[in-house]
LUMMIDO-784627 format. One record per atom (N, C-alpha, C): x, y, z; residue in one letter; residue number from 1; atom name. Coordinates in Angstrom, 3 decimals. Layout:
N
       xx       yy       zz resn resi name
        X        Y        Z    A  NUM   CA
...
END
This chain:
51
       xx       yy       zz resn resi name
   58.590  150.824   48.174    X    1    N
   57.364  150.333   48.346    X    1   CA
   57.945  148.671   48.453    X    1    C
   56.632  148.590   49.425    X    2    N
   56.846  146.788   49.899    X    2   CA
   56.854  145.964   48.501    X    2    C
   57.202  144.724   48.792    X    3    N
   57.062  143.394   48.155    X    3   CA
   55.902  142.661   48.968    X    3    C
   55.549  141.593   47.892    X    4    N
   53.970  140.855   48.404    X    4   CA
   54.692  139.403   48.426    X    4    C
   54.455  139.082   48.899    X    5    N
   55.202  137.258   48.733    X    5   CA
   54.118  136.570   48.325    X    5    C
   53.789  136.459   47.577    X    6    N
   53.099  135.348   46.821    X    6   CA
   53.165  134.644   46.551    X    6    C
   53.654  133.318   47.280    X    7    N
   53.860  131.704   47.337    X    7   CA
   53.799  131.838   49.028    X    7    C
   52.750  131.632   49.567    X    8    N
   52.766  131.160   50.763    X    8   CA
   53.689  130.216   51.836    X    8    C
   54.071  130.537   52.584    X    9    N
   55.716  130.668   53.048    X    9   CA
   54.889  129.298   54.600    X    9    C
   53.810  128.713   54.414    X   10    N
   53.155  127.700   55.155    X   10   CA
   53.816  126.489   54.979    X   10    C
   54.526  125.404   56.155    X   11    N
   54.322  123.911   55.441    X   11   CA
   53.666  123.100   56.269    X   11    C
   54.190  121.695   55.271    X   12    N
   53.030  120.779   56.866    X   12   CA
   53.208  120.372   57.835    X   12    C
   54.768  120.996   57.961    X   13    N
   55.268  120.545   59.572    X   13   CA
   55.037  120.990   60.014    X   13    C
   53.766  122.287   60.449    X   14    N
   53.310  122.632   61.846    X   14   CA
   53.762  124.185   61.779    X   14    C
   55.009  124.514   61.486    X   15    N
   56.112  125.991   61.587    X   15   CA
   55.352  126.498   60.316    X   15    C
   55.040  128.409   61.154    X   16    N
   54.713  129.583   60.282    X   16   CA
   56.014  129.681   60.297    X   16    C
   56.187  130.289   58.679    X   17    N
   57.540  131.148   58.458    X   17   CA
   57.066  131.935   58.056    X   17    C
   57.456  133.410   58.139    X   18    N
   57.479  134.845   57.560    X   18   CA
   58.232  135.448   57.351    X   18    C
   58.268  136.363   56.068    X   19    N
   59.437  136.946   54.825    X   19   CA
   60.119  138.349   55.892    X   19    C
   61.298  138.838   56.102    X   20    N
   60.809  139.708   56.904    X   20   CA
   62.077  140.468   56.251    X   20    C
   61.900  141.255   56.344    X   21    N
   62.825  142.706   54.921    X   21   CA
   63.486  143.608   55.863    X   21    C
   64.720  143.647   56.043    X   22    N
   65.226  144.899   56.764    X   22   CA
   66.014  146.005   56.126    X   22    C
   66.479  147.020   56.302    X   23    N
   67.000  148.165   55.556    X   23   CA
   67.549  148.527   56.200    X   23    C
   69.098  148.696   55.165    X   24    N
   69.941  148.767   56.634    X   24   CA
   71.266  149.854   55.543    X   24    C
   72.428  150.206   56.106    X   25    N
   72.767  151.630   55.391    X   25   CA
   74.186  150.440   55.138    X   25    C
   74.296  150.701   53.482    X   26    N
   76.129  150.864   53.362    X   26   CA
   77.338  151.374   54.255    X   26    C
   78.279  150.974   54.666    X   27    N
   79.412  151.389   55.474    X   27   CA
   80.235  151.725   53.973    X   27    C
   80.184  151.233   53.221    X   28    N
   80.923  151.589   51.994    X   28   CA
   79.840  152.477   51.298    X   28    C
   79.173  153.150   50.653    X   29    N
   78.944  154.106   50.280    X   29   CA
   77.037  155.130   50.732    X   29    C
   76.756  154.318   51.649    X   30    N
   75.810  154.207   52.325    X   30   CA
   74.609  155.017   51.565    X   30    C
   74.284  154.050   50.507    X   31    N
   73.543  154.008   49.919    X   31   CA
   71.967  152.536   50.984    X   31    C
   71.025  152.700   51.066    X   32    N
   70.708  152.124   51.359    X   32   CA
   70.316  150.566   51.251    X   32    C
   69.910  148.896   51.472    X   33    N
   70.341  147.973   51.066    X   33   CA
   69.228  147.339   51.934    X   33    C
   68.537  146.347   51.240    X   34    N
   67.729  145.534   51.840    X   34   CA
   67.982  143.661   51.626    X   34    C
   68.005  143.564   52.905    X   35    N
   68.202  141.855   53.311    X   35   CA
   66.800  141.330   53.857    X   35    C
   66.807  140.389   52.767    X   36    N
   65.306  139.746   53.195    X   36   CA
   66.398  138.085   53.490    X   36    C
   65.450  137.855   54.759    X   37    N
   65.605  136.332   55.385    X   37   CA
   63.812  135.846   55.708    X   37    C
   63.944  134.562   55.493    X   38    N
   62.816  133.851   56.072    X   38   CA
   62.901  133.023   57.627    X   38    C
   62.037  133.650   58.547    X   39    N
   62.751  133.219   59.719    X   39   CA
   61.097  132.896   60.239    X   39    C
   61.292  131.838   61.705    X   40    N
   60.175  131.737   62.161    X   40   CA
   58.871  132.717   62.646    X   40    C
   57.769  132.970   62.516    X   41    N
   56.894  133.257   62.474    X   41   CA
   57.378  133.685   64.318    X   41    C
   57.487  132.973   65.152    X   42    N
   57.529  133.092   66.585    X   42   CA
   58.831  133.651   67.003    X   42    C
   59.848  134.233   65.938    X   43    N
   60.999  134.353   66.636    X   43   CA
   61.516  135.948   65.620    X   43    C
   60.376  135.996   64.624    X   44    N
   60.220  138.041   63.673    X   44   CA
   60.765  139.140   65.190    X   44    C
   60.100  139.357   65.939    X   45    N
   59.972  139.843   66.995    X   45   CA
   62.003  140.284   67.436    X   45    C
   62.056  139.144   67.963    X   46    N
   63.938  139.179   68.505    X   46   CA
   64.710  139.194   67.073    X   46    C
   63.898  138.898   66.017    X   47    N
   65.308  138.877   64.845    X   47   CA
   65.362  140.852   64.501    X   47    C
   64.048  141.575   64.644    X   48    N
   63.809  142.759   64.510    X   48   CA
   64.875  143.720   65.350    X   48    C
   64.495  143.279   66.772    X   49    N
   64.969  143.951   68.256    X   49   CA
   66.433  143.968   68.095    X   49    C
   66.719  142.540   66.864    X   50    N
   68.173  142.957   67.155    X   50   CA
   69.492  143.342   66.474    X   50    C
   70.319  144.101   66.423    X   51    N
   71.136  145.255   65.109    X   51   CA
   71.690  144.353   64.987    X   51    C
END
C-alpha cells in the first residue's frame, strides 16, 4: 500500500520537493526493502532512472 504524505514538502525558498519511495531487494534475505528519500521535484526522473 502506498503511504500518503500529510505534511507538504514545499518550502518558501521556491524549490519544490517530492517524497520518493523505491522498492529494492535485500541481498541477504531476498525480502523487499523500501527506501524513502526527499528529492527536488525536477530531479525525480533522474533519481528513478538510476539503479
